C-alpha positions as a printed NumPy array, in Angstrom:
array([[136.153, 154.932,  59.451],
       [135.477, 158.031,  57.34 ],
       [138.315, 158.728,  54.89 ],
       [139.353, 155.104,  54.497],
       [139.699, 153.646,  51.002],
       [138.476, 150.149,  50.149],
       [139.339, 148.308,  46.944],
       [136.97 , 145.489,  45.924],
       [138.107, 142.905,  43.359],
       [134.943, 141.048,  42.295],
       [133.74 , 140.083,  38.807],
       [130.112, 139.394,  39.805],
       [128.295, 142.739,  39.368],
       [125.443, 141.781,  41.715],
       [127.783, 140.849,  44.558],
       [129.865, 143.968,  43.91 ],
       [126.779, 146.178,  44.121],
       [125.617, 144.579,  47.363],
       [129.059, 144.966,  48.943],
       [129.331, 148.587,  47.787],
       [125.948, 149.47 ,  49.314],
       [126.677, 147.508,  52.49 ],
       [130.008, 149.254,  53.085],
       [128.919, 152.743,  52.037],
       [129.079, 154.009,  55.619],
       [132.311, 152.183,  56.448],
       [134.648, 154.133,  54.168],
       [135.26 , 157.448,  52.485],
       [136.215, 156.008,  49.103],
       [135.168, 152.752,  47.457],
       [136.659, 151.384,  44.228],
       [135.616, 148.193,  42.428],
       [137.499, 146.306,  39.713],
       [136.693, 142.988,  38.041],
       [140.029, 141.361,  37.179],
       [143.656, 140.856,  38.206],
       [144.822, 143.256,  35.474],
       [142.417, 145.999,  36.596],
       [143.448, 145.462,  40.204],
       [147.146, 145.774,  39.394],
       [146.559, 148.924,  37.339],
       [144.512, 150.495,  40.155],
       [147.132, 149.633,  42.788],
       [149.877, 151.153,  40.639],
       [148.162, 154.528,  40.979],
       [146.41 , 154.339,  44.363],
       [147.009, 153.16 ,  47.926],
       [144.004, 151.494,  49.609],
       [143.441, 150.958,  53.326],
       [141.797, 147.574,  52.699],
       [141.507, 145.094,  49.833],
       [138.544, 142.737,  49.503],
       [139.14 , 140.161,  46.793],
       [137.44 , 137.218,  45.163],
       [139.571, 134.173,  44.296],
       [138.389, 133.072,  40.842],
       [138.73 , 136.036,  38.476],
       [138.483, 136.128,  34.658],
       [142.259, 136.451,  34.143],
       [143.754, 134.733,  37.153],
       [143.657, 133.745,  40.791],
       [142.952, 136.551,  43.234],
       [145.035, 134.896,  45.969],
       [148.065, 133.571,  44.087],
       [148.511, 136.798,  42.099],
       [148.276, 139.184,  45.062],
       [151.878, 138.9  ,  46.369],
       [153.117, 140.323,  43.046],
       [150.856, 143.373,  43.202],
       [151.93 , 146.79 ,  44.501],
       [150.357, 146.512,  47.917],
       [151.865, 147.91 ,  51.104],
       [152.647, 145.162,  53.652],
       [150.41 , 146.702,  56.321],
       [147.277, 146.756,  54.105],
       [144.846, 144.083,  55.349],
       [143.2  , 141.727,  52.853],
       [139.827, 140.016,  53.155],
       [139.359, 137.032,  50.842],
       [135.903, 136.073,  49.557],
       [135.375, 132.821,  47.704],
       [132.805, 130.302,  46.559],
       [135.672, 127.771,  46.37 ],
       [134.885, 126.794,  49.934],
       [137.598, 124.264,  50.686],
       [140.482, 123.916,  53.126],
       [142.748, 124.62 ,  50.137],
       [141.263, 128.11 ,  49.741],
       [141.366, 128.898,  53.456],
       [145.016, 127.829,  53.721],
       [146.049, 129.801,  50.607],
       [144.237, 132.869,  51.908],
       [146.17 , 132.571,  55.164],
       [149.386, 132.01 ,  53.219],
       [149.266, 135.52 ,  51.728],
       [148.726, 137.009,  55.175],
       [145.079, 137.851,  54.626],
       [143.246, 139.366,  57.574],
       [140.157, 137.225,  57.095],
       [138.57 , 134.642,  54.825],
       [134.804, 134.641,  54.249],
       [133.287, 131.784,  52.243],
       [130.419, 132.619,  49.897],
       [127.579, 133.011,  50.619],
       [128.576, 135.129,  53.603],
       [126.533, 137.067,  56.129],
       [126.705, 140.808,  55.47 ],
       [126.996, 141.458,  59.202],
       [130.086, 139.245,  59.266],
       [131.549, 141.22 ,  56.372],
       [130.895, 144.546,  58.122],
       [132.468, 143.265,  61.357],
       [135.516, 141.97 ,  59.49 ],
       [135.932, 145.233,  57.548],
       [135.697, 147.346,  60.716],
       [138.241, 145.218,  62.545],
       [140.619, 145.179,  59.566],
       [140.457, 148.961,  59.081],
       [140.971, 149.533,  62.799],
       [144.096, 147.369,  62.693],
       [145.582, 149.129,  59.66 ],
       [148.926, 150.617,  60.602],
       [149.171, 148.896,  63.979],
       [151.201, 145.964,  62.647],
       [152.267, 144.606,  59.259],
       [150.086, 141.92 ,  57.74 ],
       [152.812, 139.275,  57.77 ],
       [152.281, 136.145,  55.706],
       [152.574, 133.083,  57.943],
       [154.526, 130.008,  56.901],
       [151.757, 127.579,  55.953],
       [151.816, 124.136,  54.447],
       [150.974, 123.296,  50.852],
       [147.393, 123.893,  49.726],
       [145.485, 120.627,  49.713],
       [142.199, 119.201,  50.982],
       [144.081, 116.819,  53.326],
       [141.129, 114.435,  53.172],
       [138.593, 117.05 ,  54.304],
       [135.579, 117.135,  51.989],
       [132.549, 119.409,  52.145],
       [131.373, 122.977,  51.737],
       [128.629, 123.142,  54.363],
       [128.817, 126.26 ,  56.567],
       [129.85 , 124.219,  59.608],
       [132.826, 122.85 ,  57.676],
       [133.802, 126.352,  56.553],
       [134.265, 127.289,  60.19 ],
       [136.565, 124.264,  60.594],
       [138.629, 125.239,  57.541],
       [139.038, 128.813,  58.752],
       [140.233, 127.638,  62.155],
       [142.74 , 125.185,  60.662],
       [144.11 , 127.93 ,  58.424],
       [144.513, 130.284,  61.377],
       [146.395, 127.584,  63.302],
       [149.054, 127.354,  60.59 ],
       [151.24 , 130.125,  62.004],
       [151.369, 129.039,  65.659],
       [151.896, 126.056,  67.935],
       [148.885, 126.485,  70.218],
       [147.254, 123.405,  71.735],
       [144.061, 122.271,  70.018],
       [141.07 , 120.296,  71.31 ],
       [138.913, 118.674,  68.625],
       [135.354, 117.884,  69.711],
       [132.83 , 115.793,  67.842],
       [130.871, 112.564,  67.711],
       [132.587, 109.304,  66.83 ],
       [133.235, 109.022,  63.119],
       [133.175, 112.752,  62.325],
       [136.827, 112.786,  61.229],
       [138.73 , 114.072,  64.256],
       [142.001, 112.395,  63.288],
       [141.657, 113.683,  59.699],
       [141.392, 117.215,  61.099],
       [144.359, 116.619,  63.419],
       [146.459, 115.493,  60.454],
       [145.362, 118.547,  58.463],
       [146.41 , 120.82 ,  61.338],
       [149.803, 119.12 ,  61.348],
       [150.211, 119.159,  57.549],
       [149.479, 122.879,  57.242],
       [151.37 , 123.974,  60.356],
       [154.864, 124.982,  61.322],
       [155.799, 121.405,  62.336],
       [154.708, 119.697,  59.121],
       [158.281, 118.492,  58.427],
       [158.244, 116.587,  61.722],
       [156.408, 113.368,  62.607],
       [152.702, 112.996,  63.329],
       [152.271, 110.52 ,  66.191],
       [148.844, 109.367,  67.395],
       [147.82 , 107.513,  70.539],
       [144.3  , 106.437,  71.478],
       [143.745, 106.786,  75.203],
       [140.769, 104.415,  75.143],
       [142.861, 101.621,  73.597],
       [145.75 , 101.62 ,  76.104],
       [145.472,  99.764,  79.45 ],
       [145.492, 102.383,  82.204],
       [148.583, 100.913,  83.852],
       [150.565, 101.318,  80.622],
       [149.475, 104.816,  79.571],
       [152.358, 106.681,  81.245],
       [154.923, 104.301,  79.763],
       [153.325, 104.686,  76.331],
       [153.312, 108.478,  76.568],
       [156.669, 109.136,  78.214],
       [158.627, 105.938,  77.547],
       [160.38 , 103.715,  80.083],
       [163.84 , 102.615,  81.067],
       [165.11 ,  99.053,  81.131],
       [163.947,  97.355,  84.335],
       [161.387, 100.071,  85.149],
       [158.747,  97.363,  85.625],
       [158.245,  93.664,  85.027],
       [158.696,  92.973,  81.328],
       [160.672,  96.17 ,  80.598],
       [163.674,  94.361,  79.103],
       [164.981,  97.405,  77.245],
       [164.566, 101.159,  77.062],
       [161.521, 102.263,  75.076],
       [160.869, 105.713,  73.627],
       [157.427, 107.089,  74.432],
       [155.102, 109.005,  72.14 ],
       [156.377, 112.399,  73.312],
       [159.893, 111.397,  72.266],
       [158.713, 109.837,  69.005],
       [156.814, 113.018,  68.098],
       [159.71 , 115.395,  68.833],
       [159.656, 118.259,  66.352],
       [156.166, 117.333,  65.202],
       [152.62 , 116.794,  66.452],
       [151.345, 114.471,  69.174],
       [147.688, 113.546,  68.72 ],
       [145.98 , 112.41 ,  71.921],
       [142.789, 110.767,  70.717],
       [139.901, 110.084,  73.118],
       [141.532, 112.247,  75.778],
       [138.311, 112.022,  77.815],
       [139.153, 108.379,  78.583],
       [142.527, 109.2  ,  80.154],
       [142.868, 108.067,  83.809],
       [143.136, 110.836,  86.413],
       [146.638, 109.899,  87.562],
       [147.933, 110.091,  83.989],
       [146.082, 113.398,  83.558],
       [148.054, 114.837,  86.466],
       [151.375, 113.934,  84.885],
       [150.285, 115.182,  81.457],
       [149.319, 118.513,  83.009],
       [152.787, 118.884,  84.519],
       [154.369, 118.197,  81.147],
       [152.195, 120.785,  79.385],
       [153.011, 123.356,  82.075],
       [156.789, 122.81 ,  82.082],
       [157.434, 121.344,  78.604],
       [159.588, 118.743,  80.35 ],
       [159.125, 115.095,  81.308],
       [161.035, 112.024,  82.334],
       [160.633, 108.406,  81.331],
       [159.116, 105.839,  83.682],
       [162.023, 104.651,  85.809],
       [164.266, 107.458,  84.568],
       [165.683, 110.533,  86.265],
       [166.846, 112.602,  83.297],
       [164.629, 115.518,  82.276],
       [163.64 , 115.526,  78.594],
       [162.17 , 118.432,  76.632],
       [158.629, 118.014,  75.274],
       [159.182, 119.464,  71.8  ],
       [155.716, 118.76 ,  70.366],
       [152.48 , 120.422,  69.404],
       [149.65 , 118.745,  71.3  ],
       [146.343, 118.13 ,  69.541],
       [143.718, 116.276,  71.582],
       [140.303, 114.941,  70.628],
       [137.246, 113.415,  72.259],
       [133.644, 112.49 ,  71.537],
       [132.709, 112.976,  75.176],
       [131.099, 115.98 ,  76.863],
       [134.113, 117.406,  78.68 ],
       [132.048, 119.685,  80.923],
       [130.152, 116.651,  82.216],
       [133.391, 114.748,  82.829],
       [134.754, 117.712,  84.794],
       [131.552, 118.051,  86.838],
       [131.678, 114.312,  87.623],
       [135.3  , 114.555,  88.757],
       [136.567, 112.353,  85.944],
       [138.628, 114.998,  84.152],
       [140.846, 117.727,  85.548],
       [139.522, 121.201,  84.831],
       [143.029, 122.712,  84.727],
       [144.109, 120.135,  82.13 ],
       [141.005, 120.888,  80.069],
       [141.966, 124.561,  79.875],
       [145.538, 123.632,  78.912],
       [144.241, 121.524,  76.024],
       [141.287, 123.695,  75.024],
       [143.318, 126.723,  73.898],
       [141.825, 126.49 ,  70.402],
       [138.64 , 124.367,  70.197],
       [137.539, 122.843,  66.89 ],
       [134.015, 121.406,  66.856],
       [133.183, 118.96 ,  64.058],
       [129.546, 118.75 ,  62.925],
       [127.782, 115.374,  62.714],
       [127.026, 114.253,  59.17 ],
       [123.268, 114.676,  59.698],
       [123.925, 118.425,  60.101],
       [125.793, 118.687,  56.799],
       [123.676, 116.596,  54.437],
       [124.572, 118.876,  51.518],
       [128.096, 117.409,  51.674],
       [127.026, 113.77 ,  51.327],
       [127.144, 113.634,  47.509],
       [130.698, 115.048,  47.495],
       [131.745, 112.62 ,  50.231],
       [130.276, 109.684,  48.283],
       [132.312, 110.678,  45.218],
       [135.402, 111.042,  47.417],
       [135.001, 107.545,  48.853],
       [134.34 , 106.048,  45.418],
       [137.51 , 107.67 ,  44.074],
       [139.483, 106.562,  47.144],
       [138.224, 103.   ,  46.7  ],
       [139.385, 102.927,  43.078],
       [142.945, 103.528,  44.241],
       [142.659, 100.317,  46.268],
       [141.212,  98.295,  43.419],
       [137.496,  98.783,  44.067],
       [135.299,  99.223,  40.968],
       [134.056, 102.663,  39.931],
       [130.391, 103.288,  40.672],
       [127.745, 105.912,  39.919],
       [124.676, 106.4  ,  42.104],
       [121.116, 106.632,  40.816],
       [119.353, 109.86 ,  41.906],
       [116.955, 108.068,  44.255],
       [119.864, 106.09 ,  45.726],
       [121.72 , 109.301,  46.473],
       [118.56 , 110.805,  47.979],
       [118.28 , 107.853,  50.32 ],
       [121.878, 108.33 ,  51.439],
       [121.171, 112.011,  52.028],
       [118.072, 111.236,  54.12 ],
       [119.75 , 108.644,  56.309],
       [120.76 , 109.951,  59.741],
       [124.266, 108.359,  59.801],
       [124.775, 107.576,  63.495],
       [128.335, 106.522,  62.588],
       [128.886, 109.787,  60.701],
       [131.489, 110.082,  57.921],
       [133.199, 106.839,  58.922],
       [129.937, 104.924,  58.464],
       [129.264, 106.606,  55.111],
       [132.719, 105.592,  53.875],
       [132.15 , 101.971,  54.903],
       [128.719, 101.882,  53.224],
       [129.973, 103.422,  49.968],
       [132.866, 100.99 ,  49.691],
       [130.56 ,  98.061,  50.502],
       [128.182,  99.219,  47.778],
       [131.067,  99.456,  45.32 ],
       [131.848,  95.789,  45.943],
       [128.339,  94.349,  46.249],
       [126.438,  96.261,  43.556],
       [126.062,  94.188,  40.39 ],
       [125.668,  97.176,  38.089],
       [127.891, 100.172,  37.476],
       [125.056, 102.337,  38.816],
       [124.101, 101.756,  42.453],
       [120.317, 101.523,  42.837],
       [118.059, 102.538,  45.694],
       [117.47 ,  98.832,  46.39 ],
       [121.23 ,  98.309,  46.741],
       [121.397, 101.135,  49.266],
       [118.396,  99.818,  51.203],
       [119.927,  96.36 ,  51.425],
       [123.308,  97.556,  52.662],
       [121.841,  99.996,  55.185],
       [119.578,  97.264,  56.557],
       [122.575,  94.975,  56.943],
       [124.734,  97.626,  58.6  ],
       [121.837,  98.479,  60.907],
       [121.311,  94.822,  61.834],
       [117.746,  94.819,  60.545],
       [116.605,  98.132,  62.034],
       [114.989, 100.824,  59.921],
       [117.364, 102.583,  57.582],
       [116.468, 105.794,  59.383],
       [114.685, 106.62 ,  62.573],
       [111.062, 105.692,  61.594],
       [109.433, 108.98 ,  62.579],
       [112.034, 111.009,  60.693],
       [111.857, 108.728,  57.653],
       [108.067, 108.969,  57.453],
       [108.107, 112.737,  57.845],
       [110.668, 113.218,  55.117],
       [108.937, 110.776,  52.763],
       [105.597, 112.555,  53.202],
       [107.304, 115.896,  52.682],
       [108.934, 114.752,  49.436],
       [105.672, 113.242,  48.154],
       [103.6  , 116.28 ,  49.111],
       [106.01 , 118.652,  47.375],
       [105.381, 116.906,  44.063],
       [101.638, 116.464,  44.526],
       [100.939, 120.025,  45.611],
       [102.585, 121.301,  42.451],
       [ 99.726, 119.782,  40.42 ],
       [ 95.966, 120.39 ,  40.373],
       [ 93.794, 117.975,  42.34 ],
       [ 89.981, 117.822,  42.186],
       [ 89.347, 115.656,  45.241],
       [ 88.33 , 116.641,  48.767],
       [ 90.839, 117.375,  51.52 ],
       [ 90.216, 113.929,  53.035],
       [ 90.822, 112.217,  49.675],
       [ 93.961, 114.24 ,  49.144],
       [ 95.286, 113.282,  52.572],
       [ 94.642, 109.642,  51.748],
       [ 96.279, 109.876,  48.328],
       [ 99.295, 111.876,  49.434],
       [ 99.974, 111.414,  53.124],
       [ 98.543, 108.061,  54.144],
       [ 99.568, 106.22 ,  50.988],
       [103.109, 107.642,  51.14 ],
       [103.391, 106.774,  54.812],
       [102.244, 103.184,  54.255],
       [104.584, 102.683,  51.29 ],
       [107.54 , 104.116,  53.211],
       [107.012, 101.828,  56.19 ],
       [106.45 ,  98.767,  54.004],
       [109.712,  99.447,  52.144],
       [111.573,  99.85 ,  55.436],
       [110.322,  96.491,  56.727],
       [110.532,  94.764,  53.318],
       [106.819,  93.993,  53.169],
       [106.504,  92.549,  56.677],
       [102.903,  93.563,  57.463],
       [103.044,  92.603,  61.127],
       [106.074,  94.846,  61.704],
       [104.529,  97.614,  59.554],
       [101.328,  97.55 ,  61.632],
       [103.372,  97.728,  64.836],
       [105.274, 100.785,  63.637],
       [102.108, 102.5  ,  62.473],
       [100.34 , 101.802,  65.764],
       [ 97.419,  99.878,  64.178],
       [ 96.423,  96.216,  64.122],
       [ 97.231,  93.965,  61.186],
       [ 93.634,  93.671,  59.981],
       [ 93.243,  97.452,  59.825],
       [ 96.487,  97.676,  57.862],
       [ 95.307,  95.057,  55.342],
       [ 91.983,  96.849,  54.926],
       [ 93.594, 100.231,  54.308],
       [ 96.116,  98.734,  51.879],
       [ 93.225,  97.347,  49.826],
       [ 91.327, 100.666,  49.891],
       [ 94.461, 102.554,  48.804],
       [ 95.286,  99.912,  46.156],
       [ 98.756,  99.261,  47.608],
       [100.466,  95.918,  46.975],
       [102.617,  95.329,  50.109],
       [105.064,  93.213,  48.128],
       [105.725,  96.062,  45.671],
       [105.523,  99.123,  47.892]])
């Protein structure tokens, strides 16, 4: 890439220095400016082979202001931003950027992106795709796994490729499907959803493709199916893994030919839809077991989007809580703040129901909490109720995290006792208190979880000066 010129627009001097040193061998000339005005002045006098730009600059927005700059249409743009939302990814795509890298980014990813962008320079113009309006579309979070989702959604905006969304129940698959529709070429058309697990198998084909009057018992009139209802828009096939094999065969034919006919009909209709499917099941296992057609899987899995479980993006929980509180206010629920220890408990919980469960818990807390600030006791009570009396987290994980939190504080201070005394004061006491809180002081259940008898538990509680009713 010797002889290539890179322009960096970045107002953070540390980041600029790191990027300059990282890309020293990737170009012949490297220029760095810190504002929109400096960028425009530089572009008026020079012609770069690549632009790398931040979004938030001292005098403007690095994305929104770029179309007005003197930049040749075939010059690739790489957008860097700490504003790690779907909004940013979609706006970056909207200006025809070659790539979008959320901060903090891996330097190896930057090098790979720069090499690919410089290699492409001159081969084709960097055309700006027609993307939908910038918005979060209900997607909240800045965890790295969510950044990958945002980047994929943004890249889907300029095409009609089939999408398969994978993820556990409650991770937000329909929210992502709606975001794909809202930012895509078919956003002016309808978004139609059908849940394969909720439709009786004998009615699935009629629901998908419609039926004519008299096609079967009870068909007293013609009925438009979901393919017809979604014409010009997006058809979302939720829980596609639960689709019966015979219906899979017909769906495959439709995806191959883009044509279908209603049940009981002979006229061929055009399937003018973008298909987005989703499932919480392991598709490879379904295929191996003969319960899902491999050829249909490949038709649907053109662009896969994998959603992370909430336990793998705990850093997003506080933002999601605020989102659900704000959403609840629009429906008449009271505003609520969360005490620090209450928020910590939410962040430590493993959320088997994922984002859907978190939303339900937050709205329940908004209704049931007596104070404007939700306490840790409020959270404990609601999580116990939603878990039907089971521990608010998996016991082993809860104990480990509680001991870790306690030890972090204790080890930061001087302690004169022996190692054994320190283990008692820090580890054993914290473990006992955690278990007693989980079981609300029930010593028999606490002893069972700890793997000791009740008498031993009572003895140790006395030696450690722990009141089981106030643990």
